C-alpha positions as CSV (number, residue, x, y, z in Angstrom):
1,M,-37.1,135.2,8.5
2,T,-35.2,138.1,10.0
3,D,-36.9,139.7,13.1
4,A,-38.6,142.9,12.2
5,P,-36.5,145.0,14.6
6,D,-33.3,144.0,13.1
7,L,-34.7,145.0,9.7
8,A,-35.9,148.3,11.0
9,A,-32.7,149.2,12.5
10,L,-31.0,148.1,9.1
11,L,-33.5,150.4,7.2
12,A,-32.8,153.1,9.6
13,A,-29.0,152.8,9.2
14,T,-29.6,152.7,5.2
15,A,-31.5,156.1,5.6
16,R,-28.3,157.5,7.2
17,G,-26.4,156.4,4.2
18,D,-24.8,153.3,5.9
19,Q,-23.7,151.1,3.0
20,A,-22.8,148.2,5.4
21,A,-26.3,148.1,6.9
22,F,-27.6,148.4,3.2
23,A,-25.6,145.2,2.2
24,R,-26.8,143.3,5.5
25,L,-30.5,144.4,4.6
26,Y,-30.1,143.1,1.1
27,A,-28.5,139.8,2.2
28,Q,-31.3,139.3,4.9
29,S,-34.3,140.2,2.9
30,S,-33.4,139.7,-0.9
31,P,-34.1,136.0,-0.9
32,H,-37.9,136.8,0.2
33,L,-38.2,139.5,-2.3
34,L,-36.9,137.4,-5.1
35,A,-39.3,134.6,-4.2
36,L,-42.0,137.1,-4.7
37,L,-40.8,138.5,-7.7
38,V,-40.4,135.1,-9.4
39,R,-43.7,134.0,-8.2
40,M,-45.3,137.1,-9.9
41,L,-43.2,137.4,-13.0
42,K,-42.7,133.8,-13.7
43,R,-39.2,134.6,-15.2
44,M,-36.2,134.6,-13.6
45,D,-34.3,137.2,-15.6
46,W,-37.4,139.7,-15.2
47,A,-37.4,139.0,-11.4
48,E,-33.6,139.5,-11.0
49,E,-33.7,142.8,-13.0
50,A,-37.0,143.9,-10.7
51,L,-35.1,143.0,-7.6
52,Q,-32.1,145.2,-8.6
53,D,-34.8,148.2,-9.3
54,C,-36.4,147.4,-5.9
55,Y,-33.2,147.7,-4.0
56,M,-32.3,151.1,-5.8
57,R,-35.5,152.4,-4.8
58,I,-35.0,150.9,-1.2
59,W,-31.5,152.9,-1.0
60,R,-33.1,156.0,-2.3
61,R,-36.3,155.8,-0.2
62,S,-35.2,154.1,2.9
63,D,-36.1,157.4,5.0
64,S,-39.5,157.0,4.1
65,Y,-40.2,153.8,6.0
66,Q,-42.3,154.4,9.1
67,P,-42.2,151.6,11.7
68,D,-45.7,152.6,13.1
69,R,-47.3,152.0,9.9
70,G,-46.1,148.6,9.4
71,A,-43.6,145.5,9.6
72,P,-40.3,146.3,7.6
73,M,-40.7,143.1,5.6
74,A,-44.1,144.2,4.6
75,W,-42.8,147.6,3.2
76,L,-40.1,145.8,1.5
77,M,-42.5,143.2,0.0
78,T,-44.8,146.1,-1.1
79,I,-41.9,147.8,-3.0
80,A,-41.1,144.5,-4.8
81,R,-45.1,143.9,-5.6
82,Y,-45.3,147.2,-7.2
83,R,-42.1,147.0,-9.1
84,A,-43.6,143.4,-10.4
85,L,-46.8,145.0,-11.3
86,D,-45.0,147.7,-13.3
87,V,-43.0,145.0,-15.1
88,L,-46.0,143.0,-15.9
89,R,-47.8,146.1,-17.2
90,A,-44.9,147.0,-19.5
91,R,-44.5,143.4,-20.8
92,R,-47.6,141.4,-20.5
93,P,-50.1,143.0,-23.2
94,E,-52.9,140.5,-22.5
95,L,-54.2,138.6,-19.4
96,I,-52.0,135.6,-19.0
97,E,-53.4,132.7,-17.3
98,A,-51.3,131.1,-14.4
99,E,-51.1,127.3,-14.9
100,T,-51.0,124.8,-12.2
101,P,-49.1,121.5,-13.4
102,A,-51.6,118.5,-13.5
103,G,-51.8,117.0,-10.2
104,A,-50.1,120.0,-8.3
105,P,-52.1,121.8,-5.8
106,S,-53.4,125.0,-6.9
107,L,-52.3,128.3,-5.2
108,L,-55.6,128.5,-3.3
109,E,-55.1,125.0,-1.9
110,R,-51.5,125.7,-0.9
111,A,-52.6,129.0,0.9
112,D,-55.5,127.1,2.7
113,E,-53.1,124.7,3.8
114,G,-50.6,127.5,5.0
115,Q,-48.0,126.2,2.8
116,R,-45.6,127.7,0.3
117,P,-42.9,125.6,-1.8
118,D,-40.1,128.1,-0.8
119,A,-41.1,128.4,2.8
120,G,-38.1,127.5,5.2
121,A,-38.6,126.1,8.8
122,V,-38.5,129.4,10.6
123,E,-41.5,130.7,8.5
124,Q,-43.8,127.6,8.7
125,E,-45.5,129.0,11.8
126,E,-46.2,132.2,10.1
127,M,-47.4,130.3,6.8
128,R,-49.6,128.2,8.9
129,R,-51.1,131.3,10.8
130,L,-51.7,133.0,7.4
131,G,-53.4,129.8,6.1
132,D,-55.6,129.6,9.1
133,C,-56.6,133.3,8.6
134,M,-57.0,132.7,4.6
135,T,-59.5,129.9,5.3
136,R,-61.7,132.5,7.1
137,L,-62.2,134.6,4.1
138,S,-64.9,134.1,1.7
139,D,-63.9,132.2,-1.7
140,D,-64.1,135.3,-3.6
141,E,-62.2,137.4,-1.1
142,R,-59.4,134.6,-0.8
143,R,-59.2,134.2,-4.6
144,S,-59.0,138.1,-5.1
145,V,-56.2,138.5,-2.5
146,L,-54.2,135.6,-3.8
147,L,-54.5,136.8,-7.5
148,A,-53.5,140.3,-6.5
149,Y,-50.4,139.5,-4.0
150,Y,-49.4,136.2,-5.2
151,E,-49.9,136.4,-9.1
152,G,-49.7,140.1,-9.5
153,Y,-52.9,140.7,-11.2
154,T,-54.4,144.0,-11.3
155,H,-57.9,144.8,-10.2
156,S,-59.0,145.2,-14.1
157,E,-57.2,141.9,-14.8
158,M,-59.0,140.2,-12.1
159,S,-62.3,141.5,-13.1
160,A,-61.8,140.1,-16.6
161,R,-60.7,136.9,-15.4
162,L,-63.1,136.4,-12.6
163,G,-66.0,138.0,-14.7
164,S,-67.0,140.4,-11.8
165,P,-67.3,144.0,-11.8
166,L,-64.4,146.0,-10.9
167,G,-65.9,147.8,-8.0
168,T,-67.0,144.2,-6.7
169,I,-63.2,143.0,-6.9
170,K,-61.9,145.9,-5.4
171,S,-64.3,145.2,-2.2
172,W,-63.2,141.7,-2.2
173,V,-59.7,142.5,-2.0
174,R,-60.2,145.5,0.6
175,R,-62.5,143.3,2.8
176,G,-60.1,140.2,2.4
177,L,-56.9,142.4,3.6
178,Q,-58.7,144.0,6.4
179,Q,-60.0,140.5,7.8
180,L,-56.4,139.1,7.2
181,R,-55.1,142.2,9.3
182,D,-57.5,141.6,12.0
183,C,-57.0,137.9,12.2
184,L,-53.1,138.1,12.2
185,G,-53.3,141.1,14.5
186,T,-51.4,143.5,12.6
187,A,-52.0,147.3,12.5
């Protein structure tokens, strides 16, 4: 994965209207954003369209990135995640169950093991650390974070799927994310 200072510099240059920097930002970050969008949307055509929308927003809003509030890749992934949620809300009228092929490890199992099918060698250490931190969450917190951030479920959809009150779901997600921040040592 690209170093955070590199992405931060590219975002700053993009904010100044530097098209070459924007092209480098796209080249370095788009595979990660596309992977997230495909994982959430389950359709390549939707993911590609959402990716284009993300980069239009990034071009227009790159000046709103604040390095002291988080890593550049986290900011980019947040834009992609929210765009995916918008697409799902518009195109998915009812809750769609995410299915795992028979015999394949579930999303929870892969996260517990710190694995992701599209992770390259450079990302393996980060994924291992995330997997270690995920195992420290309660089952409910881990399931809620994974459904929200890897599958694109809204709080209401998680409430329906898990059969728990909306407030409880929100608490699980909030506590899970705070514990992950603390474990990973991020602000």
